[in-house]
SERO-4910 file (N, C-alpha, C, O; in steps of 0.05 Angstrom, whole numbers):
BEGIN
 pado doro    nc1    nc2    nc3   cac1   cac2   cac3    cc1    cc2    cc3    oc1    oc2    oc3
  Met    A  -2263    455  -1379  -2241    470  -1388  -2216    463  -1372  -2194    463  -1383
  Asp    A  -2219    458  -1346  -2196    451  -1329  -2184    425  -1338  -2159    422  -1337
  Thr    A  -2200    406  -1347  -2189    380  -1357  -2171    385  -1381  -2150    373  -1382
  Ile    A  -2179    402  -1399  -2163    407  -1423  -2137    421  -1415  -2116    414  -1425
  Lys    A  -2138    440  -1396  -2114    453  -1387  -2095    433  -1374  -2071    434  -1378
  Asn    A  -2106    415  -1358  -2089    395  -1345  -2076    377  -1365  -2053    369  -1362
  Leu    A  -2091    369  -1386  -2080    352  -1407  -2057    366  -1422  -2036    355  -1428
  Ile    A  -2062    391  -1429  -2042    407  -1443  -2016    409  -1427  -1994    408  -1438
  Gln    A  -2018    413  -1401  -1995    415  -1383  -1979    389  -1382  -1955    390  -1375
  Lys    A  -1991    367  -1389  -1977    341  -1389  -1962    335  -1414  -1947    315  -1416
  Ile    A  -1965    352  -1434  -1951    347  -1460  -1922    355  -1456  -1916    377  -1449
  Pro    A  -1903    336  -1462  -1875    342  -1458  -1866    365  -1477  -1877    368  -1499
  Lys    A  -1846    380  -1468  -1837    402  -1484  -1826    393  -1511  -1828    408  -1531
  Glu    A  -1815    369  -1513  -1805    359  -1539  -1828    355  -1559  -1825    360  -1582
  Val    A  -1851    346  -1549  -1874    342  -1566  -1885    369  -1575  -1892    373  -1598
  Ser    A  -1887    388  -1556  -1896    415  -1563  -1877    428  -1583  -1886    443  -1601
  His    A  -1851    422  -1581  -1832    433  -1600  -1838    423  -1628  -1837    438  -1647
  Val    A  -1844    397  -1631  -1850    386  -1657  -1875    399  -1669  -1875    408  -1692
  Thr    A  -1897    400  -1653  -1922    412  -1663  -1918    442  -1669  -1928    452  -1689
  Ser    A  -1904    456  -1652  -1899    485  -1657  -1882    490  -1682  -1887    508  -1697
  Thr    A  -1862    473  -1686  -1845    475  -1710  -1862    471  -1735  -1860    486  -1754
  Leu    A  -1878    450  -1735  -1895    445  -1758  -1915    468  -1763  -1918    477  -1786
  Glu    A  -1928    477  -1742  -1947    499  -1745  -1933    525  -1753  -1944    540  -1769
  Gly    A  -1909    530  -1742  -1894    554  -1750  -1886    554  -1779  -1882    575  -1791
  Ala    A  -1884    530  -1791  -1877    528  -1819  -1902    528  -1837  -1900    524  -1861
  Gly    A  -1925    532  -1825  -1950    534  -1840  -1965    508  -1843  -1984    507  -1859
  Phe    A  -1958    487  -1829  -1971    461  -1831  -1990    458  -1807  -1988    471  -1787
  Glu    A  -2009    439  -1810  -2026    431  -1788  -2012    409  -1772  -1997    394  -1784
  Ala    A  -2017    408  -1746  -2005    388  -1729  -2024    381  -1707  -2033    399  -1692
  Tyr    A  -2031    356  -1704  -2051    347  -1684  -2040    323  -1669  -2028    304  -1681
  Leu    A  -2044    322  -1643  -2038    298  -1628  -2060    279  -1633  -2084    286  -1631
  Val    A  -2053    254  -1638  -2073    233  -1645  -2066    207  -1631  -2044    204  -1620
  Gly    A  -2084    189  -1631  -2078    162  -1621  -2087    158  -1592  -2104    172  -1582
  Asp    A  -2074    139  -1580  -2081    131  -1553  -2072    150  -1531  -2078    146  -1507
  Val    A  -2057    171  -1538  -2046    189  -1518  -2068    201  -1501  -2064    205  -1477
  Phe    A  -2091    208  -1512  -2112    220  -1496  -2124    201  -1476  -2129    209  -1453
  Glu    A  -2128    176  -1484  -2138    156  -1465  -2118    152  -1443  -2125    151  -1419
  Asp    A  -2092    150  -1450  -2071    147  -1430  -2072    170  -1410  -2071    166  -1386
  Leu    A  -2073    194  -1420  -2072    218  -1402  -2097    219  -1384  -2095    225  -1361
  Leu    A  -2120    213  -1396  -2145    214  -1381  -2146    192  -1359  -2157    196  -1338
  Met    A  -2133    170  -1365  -2132    148  -1346  -2107    150  -1327  -2101    132  -1312
  Glu    A  -2093    173  -1330  -2070    179  -1314  -2048    158  -1317  -2034    151  -1298
  Arg    A  -2045    149  -1342  -2023    130  -1349  -2002    146  -1365  -2008    166  -1378
  Glu    A  -1977    138  -1363  -1956    150  -1378  -1958    141  -1408  -1957    116  -1413
  Pro    A  -1962    159  -1427  -1963    151  -1455  -1938    137  -1464  -1916    145  -1456
  Lys    A  -1941    116  -1480  -1918    101  -1490  -1905    116  -1513  -1880    114  -1517
  Asp    A  -1921    131  -1528  -1911    147  -1550  -1930    169  -1555  -1953    170  -1545
  Trp    A  -1921    188  -1571  -1937    212  -1578  -1939    213  -1608  -1919    217  -1622
  Asp    A  -1963    209  -1619  -1967    209  -1648  -1977    236  -1656  -1995    247  -1644
  Ile    A  -1966    246  -1678  -1974    272  -1689  -1982    269  -1718  -1966    258  -1734
  Ala    A  -2006    277  -1724  -2015    277  -1752  -2010    305  -1764  -2015    325  -1750
  Thr    A  -2001    306  -1788  -1996    332  -1801  -2001    330  -1831  -2002    308  -1843
  Asn    A  -2006    352  -1843  -2009    353  -1872  -1982    358  -1887  -1982    360  -1911
  Ala    A  -1961    360  -1871  -1934    362  -1883  -1926    336  -1895  -1931    314  -1884
  Lys    A  -1913    337  -1918  -1903    313  -1931  -1876    305  -1918  -1863    322  -1906
  Pro    A  -1869    279  -1921  -1844    270  -1908  -1820    288  -1914  -1804    294  -1897
  Glu    A  -1817    296  -1940  -1794    312  -1948  -1795    339  -1933  -1773    350  -1927
  Gln    A  -1818    350  -1929  -1821    375  -1915  -1814    372  -1885  -1802    390  -1873
  Ile    A  -1822    350  -1873  -1816    345  -1845  -1785    342  -1842  -1774    354  -1823
  Ile    A  -1773    327  -1859  -1744    323  -1858  -1729    350  -1859  -1709    354  -1846
  Gly    A  -1739    369  -1875  -1727    395  -1877  -1729    412  -1852  -1715    431  -1849
  Leu    A  -1748    405  -1834  -1753    421  -1810  -1738    412  -1786  -1734    427  -1767
  Phe    A  -1729    387  -1786  -1717    375  -1762  -1689    363  -1768  -1685    351  -1789
  Glu    A  -1671    367  -1749  -1644    357  -1753  -1643    327  -1753  -1628    315  -1769
  Lys    A  -1657    314  -1735  -1656    285  -1732  -1682    273  -1742  -1703    273  -1728
  Thr    A  -1682    262  -1766  -1706    248  -1777  -1697    222  -1791  -1675    219  -1799
  Val    A  -1717    205  -1793  -1713    180  -1808  -1739    175  -1823  -1761    177  -1812
  Tyr    A  -1736    170  -1849  -1760    165  -1865  -1761    136  -1873  -1743    125  -1885
  Glu    A  -1783    123  -1865  -1787     95  -1872  -1814     91  -1885  -1834    104  -1877
  Met    A  -1816     73  -1904  -1841     68  -1918  -1842     38  -1924  -1823     27  -1934
  Ser    A  -1864     26  -1917  -1868     -2  -1924  -1896     -5  -1934  -1913     12  -1929
  Leu    A  -1902    -28  -1946  -1929    -32  -1956  -1949    -37  -1933  -1973    -34  -1937
  Glu    A  -1939    -45  -1910  -1956    -51  -1888  -1964    -26  -1872  -1983    -28  -1856
  Gln    A  -1951     -4  -1876  -1958     20  -1859  -1957     45  -1876  -1946     45  -1898
  Trp    A  -1969     66  -1865  -1967     92  -1878  -1939    102  -1876  -1924     93  -1858
  Pro    A  -1931    120  -1893  -1904    132  -1890  -1903    146  -1863  -1923    160  -1855
  Trp    A  -1881    144  -1849  -1879    158  -1824  -1850    168  -1821  -1831    156  -1831
  Val    A  -1848    191  -1808  -1823    204  -1804  -1820    211  -1775  -1832    231  -1766
  Pro    A  -1804    196  -1760  -1800    204  -1732  -1783    229  -1731  -1760    229  -1741
  Ala    A  -1792    250  -1720  -1777    275  -1716  -1770    277  -1687  -1787    277  -1670
  Cys    A  -1744    279  -1682  -1735    279  -1654  -1730    307  -1645  -1716    323  -1658
  Ala    A  -1741    314  -1622  -1735    339  -1609  -1726    331  -1581  -1742    324  -1564
  Gly    A  -1700    332  -1576  -1690    322  -1551  -1682    293  -1554  -1667    287  -1572
  Arg    A  -1693    276  -1538  -1687    247  -1539  -1705    233  -1558  -1729    239  -1561
  Cys    A  -1694    213  -1572  -1709    196  -1589  -1707    167  -1580  -1686    158  -1571
  Tyr    A  -1729    153  -1582  -1729    125  -1574  -1738    109  -1597  -1755    117  -1613
  Ser    A  -1727     85  -1600  -1735     68  -1622  -1753     46  -1612  -1762     29  -1627
***
């Protein structure tokens, strides 16, 4: 249990803002990807991936700074910025 609490404390407030905003709007939001390995290995995560059941149009409506991109090589993704955004 302490490991989980320690991991949660390492989540930046900007990431928590995105997940809280999605959940507050009735959507599911989960941290996914390599972030857990990075945190467990005490490395700084390069990025924070969030999986949600919200559609891109719904995400855009929730956040002031968003960009919607879609290509045949990748799933649709919408970077939602809370605070600073990096490209």
